[in-house]
N, C-alpha and C positions, 0 to 999 in steps of 0.2 A: 611592262615589257618591250623591249627594242627588234625591230624587224631590220634582216638583213638581206643580203639577194645572192645566189650562187652563180659565182661568174660564167662567162662563158670559155669551159675548160675543156668539154668533152663533146664530139660529133660537128655534124654540119657549121654551125654558128663559129667555131672555136677557130676562129683567123685573127691574127694579129691585128686588125683593123678593130673588130667588134670588142677582142679582152680591151683596148681603148677606148675606145665610144661606151661600152657598158660601165667599164669602171668611171669615168666620167658623168656619165647620166646616172649614176646611180650614187654616186656623191650629191651632186644637186637636187636628186630629188627627196633627199634624207635619210636615203637608206643608214643606217648606221655602221655595217661593215658589207665586206666583201670575202666568199667565202669559195677555196680550189678543194680538189678533193684527188687521190692518189690510186692508180693504178700502173703498175709496172709491165704488165704482159699479160696477155691473156693467152691461153692453148689453141695449137692452130684448129682441132676439132675442140668446139666447146657450145656450150648451152648456155651461155651468157645474154644478161640484158646487152642490148645494141649499145647502150650509155659507155660498156668498159671498153671498146671495141678501137675507140681512137680519142686518146686522152692525152692531154697535155700534162707536164712535170708541174708540179703545185707551186714548188718553191721558185723557178725559173717565172711562171704566171704571175707570182704574187711581186716579185721583183718589177715584171713591167708594167703593173700596176701602179703599184709604189711611185714610179715616174711620172706617174700622170694624173695622179692624184696627190691630194694633201690633209685633208682631213678623216676622212671614210680608214676605220679598221680594216685588217687583211687577213683573214684567217688560213687555215686549211682544216679541213675536214674530212679525214687525216691522213697522218704520217702513217703506212704500214713499219712502225720502227724495226723489226729484226733484218730489213732492208738494208740499214746504213746506220756504221758505227753512230753510240749519241755523241763523241768529240766531233764527227764530219757534220752532225745536223746542230748543234750548239755556235761550232764557227756560221754554219749558215744563215740559223734566226740570228745569232747576235748583228753579223754583218747587215740579214736584212730590218731588223730594230732600229738599228744605227743610222741607214740611209733613208727608213721610212719615215723618221722624228718620231718612234714608239710606236707603234701602232699594230702588233702584230700578237698573235694568237695561232700556239701552236697545239693541234691535234695530235695525239698518238694512236692507234690501233696495233693488234696483235698480229693483225694479217690473217686470212685463212685460206685460200687461194695455193694451193701443192705447188702450182707449177712456178710459181715466184720464187718461195722458199728453194726449190732447185736451183732456178738461174741465180740466186742471191748466195750459194750457198750455206744458209740460214737454216736453223734448225726448230722445226716446230713444236719440241717439246717444253714444258715446263714456261711454257708463254706469261704465266701471270708473275713467276718470280722473277722472270727477264725485266716485267716491265717498271716493279718495284726499283731494281739495280739501274736500267736507263734512264727513269726520274731523277734519281737519286744523283748518278754522271752529270744531266744536264744543270741540274740546280747549283753543284758545286763550280763548273766551266762558266757557269753564267752569272754568278755573284764573287764566287772567293778571288781574291788575290795571287796566291797561291792554290792550286787545285791539285787535288791526290782522292783516287777510289782504289780500294782494293776486295774484289767480287769474287762472287762466284763466277762471275759471265762476263765482266768489263774490269779492266785496270787500265788506270790514267797514273802513269810514275807523277810526282811531282812537277806540276808544271804553271806556266802562266799562261793565257788565255788572253788577247786584246784586238782589238777594241773591246773594251764591254758594253752588254745592249744598254738601248735608255732605259730603260723602264727595268724597274727595280724590287725585286731583289734579279730579275730575268721576265722575260716573254709569258705571260698566262699558258700553264701548262694544263691540256684538257684532255683526258679520257674517254676512247668509246670502248663498248664492251655492250652485251646485251641479256648475258646470266649472271643472277646476282652475286655471284665472287666478284666480277666486273663491276659490275654496278658497286657498291660497297667500296672497292678499289678506288674507284675514281673520286667517290669524296671522301675518303682517309687520307690519299698522298698527293692530289691535283688539285688543281685551283678551279674544276668542273667535270661535269660528265655531257658527250653529245650525243644523241641520239642517231640512229643508221636510217638507212634510205626505205627499210625493210619494218619499223617498227613499228606494233600498233598504237598510235597516238591514243585510242579509246582507252590505250592502259596506261598511259604513264605517268597518270598521279602517281602507281602504287612503284613504279619504275624510280622517280622522285623521290620518293618516300627509303626505300631501300639507299639512294648516296646519299641520303642526307642525314640515317643512320650510320652510314662508315662513318660521315665527319664528326660526330655528336661523339662515334667511340673512339675519335683520333683525337678527342679535346678542343674541337673546332666548331666554330659555330656556324650550326647548318641552313643559315640564310643564306650568307655568304657564298655558298659553292652556287658556280654555274651551272647553269641549263640551257645547252644550247641542242635547238631541233632543228634539223632539215626536214623541210616542208615540200616533200613532193607535192606541185601542184598538178590536179587535175580539171584543169578549168571545160564545162561542159555539162554531162552527166553526170549527178550526185552518185559519187563509188563511194563513201565515205568521208573522212575528214578530208579538210583543204579539196577537195572538190566541188562542182557545179558552178555555179553564178559566181561572181565577182562578190556579191554579199556576201551569201553562205560560205566563202572561204572568205572573208573580213571577219564574220561570226566564228569561225572555227580559230581562227588566229587569237583574237579575243579570250577564248575559253580555252584555249592552252596558257594562256598567261592566267586563267587562274585557278589552272592545274597546277602551279608553280612553276612555269616555263619561265627564263628570265630572257633569254634570246629567240627568237624564230626567224631563221632565212628562206625566201623563197627558192628553191629550187627547180630550174625548167630543163637541167640536162636531164631528166629522166623521162620528158617529156619527148615522145618519140619524132614528133615533129620537127625537134630542135637538138635535141642529144644524140639522133642517129645520122651517124656519117654519111650514108645516104640521101640522106634529106637533100631539098633545095637549100643551097646555102640563102639565097634570096628571101625565101619563103620563112625560114629559120628564123633570120634574123628580125622580118619584118614581124610575124609572130611574138618573139621575144620581145620585143619592144613593146610590142601592143602592151604584155603582160606585167613589164616592169613600170608601166605610165598606170597603169589598172589598180598595179597592189599598192603603189607606192604611199610611205606615212603618212597617215592623218596628220 
């Protein structure tokens, strides 16, 4: 199982200096990947976790990190696709894949916050069907010399999109989702599935089984489907998976690999000492650096 790291994109530690510093350090320490996430806005009156209050744009942050690294993979977990057209995202990620030397993973989700849909002029209806078409549009724009698509939700007139990404047939597309239909869809049409911050990791094996069943039904090799887990780390008191002492967190990571997880990234953005915008920048940075060092891959 590969071990990645959640980049500093939310709250107090999400500064320009830290985006560069942690990207470079994670690469040197042997982490396999760096991950961002997407939050467009939050309601003025909200009850969301502090981590969502101040979030860097994921694609811009990935571009910044690409310029400061050379080997570590760069991913977004995930972009809420209803807020951006597939042609625009395809252009962004083809460009980022080219500039990074083929190191990009594209995670997609259907979104869940109504205010973001309103602000984007997007619809919350039939998001499952929209997901399928969105991925199809990405595939043709990434790979085909002349792309075209005529669907219910998206249309691409016969067009050329160049330059193409370095990775062939394009950057891997990973899907989020928690309900069985979304899990099966990820296995069926995508390169993998990504868990969310609220995933009950004790039940991960059952979710992975549904993902891989979807792959099998589509005639794909179930073992070839990636399973990427956001590891919300809670050092200190033992309150569940990936919490407690560093040795307990490492043991949980090994256990996740035994359940079928192919990639785990430790995400510190959900730690209120780090990802809360009201936290001390100095304290958040030093706390995160200690965790980066303590949890580095063996």
